[in-house]
Steps between C-alpha positions, in 0.01 A plus 500: 500500500810555291487437125564167334811570292521287185787506253385406151811341355639259244855493368361442152367797306180525299284307746257777594646629827404863446163406349432295811608775742291774337187293441510318832544833678195647324300185572586511870393865515174396333459251787536781753870466586763773538791427266847636433693403186879527522666522158850357540570462128704779335279463191219647709226302327286466815524878534385580146247216504344673801460825305801683648744685275840364599670789320367738764623303800754684715445289811426130505639161595847618385517783753346277767767233457773762520351633824430844352120487545235315699246276324210727599662796321519313170161331469281564200142384455379295206185679390358202312635227729413654835828396661816690597828461313861538608618580147815424304678612186837442332683685779440191714764311302759726660400389847675167444839668475436760768384246759791259462712675762214565742446313827192275520430581135267201459281630787429845358152427359391292799592777743336769287170311457471445875397865535190457279413130539215573743329717239436210261353152490728384219832623362588348162862531384572475127851349484738513201541174305868468594661431835634844587536700818157645421341154487676403823357812666154391388543146630642617832211743548232239420342227709381310193593450135234469232641341185333567165605244239417395147439127463804404295802292589749785525269666753555210739873575490423862595308382806780267608742796481262708711468222758880488531507877551221475758702249703799736506286798607342289775836388634656844488240763590133405471420160655122553470498542121299235316334431167140608539393348172560459128270679255473353152489787249447522122321172552347281232320202654478330158878471477641156573822666616309710752336187637837326533653799680196511728575141604863591573396800708257295709771240552777735613289779657198330657241744636707791366324546165209744480189344346437820303675516163557822306417455130666656201281806456537794266329740742763424766768579243333824386420649840856614596527718189199691635658533846238296679437151637273275295226543761467865396567439130258210446325374815347202321808369320605142572833618639330753729267237642792261551688754714186565706484124560869500595434779750221295658732202521778708655261641761410146603857364474639363830733753658366804314148527637440853624 
């Protein structure tokens, strides 16, 4: 069966998209799944957080989008995470300009991933925090969107922006795209604000909010500087255990059961 392709996206920055991609990928591998991480952000944080030196990358998502290489030629393996990575670095920023004149430019990633989709159970795409041609490529390639969000009022605005974008993508090129679920990150259950935002989420996105919450956790914050997911850095940390729970929930989520 072909991979479930999930874009991890939010048009607001600082909500834990890359943290979610890297740690969910490692957790799914721990559960016995084959996983590919696609780093679509020119900052390359999912690449470095997976233990890959982005300074040494000559082939990656940039060359794939330009049609110069196939995905299989560019894959690198995360030693500590156990998953494959289609890496990125700052060169990816140039793809925006270079793709503007190309035909079917928003389909480049979708078409490229089709060649390797049967090799994986899950493909997780780390999208940039802004609505660019790169993000659109990620959303067109995906069947689902997972939305990490911090429980604050401005975060709700970010989700409403993403929903508007999703509608446009559906109408134009990817009618099957849907919101898989919302993951509450940097979560503090004691906060009255978090509780109020929870109520709003349940009201506007019923049955679309994952029960698992990801706490503020220093080990999650430290792990990327060591080039490894939290599961390898500190297997017993609260954040590590939360992502393992999220993986279990994803595996049981309607529409993504393998």
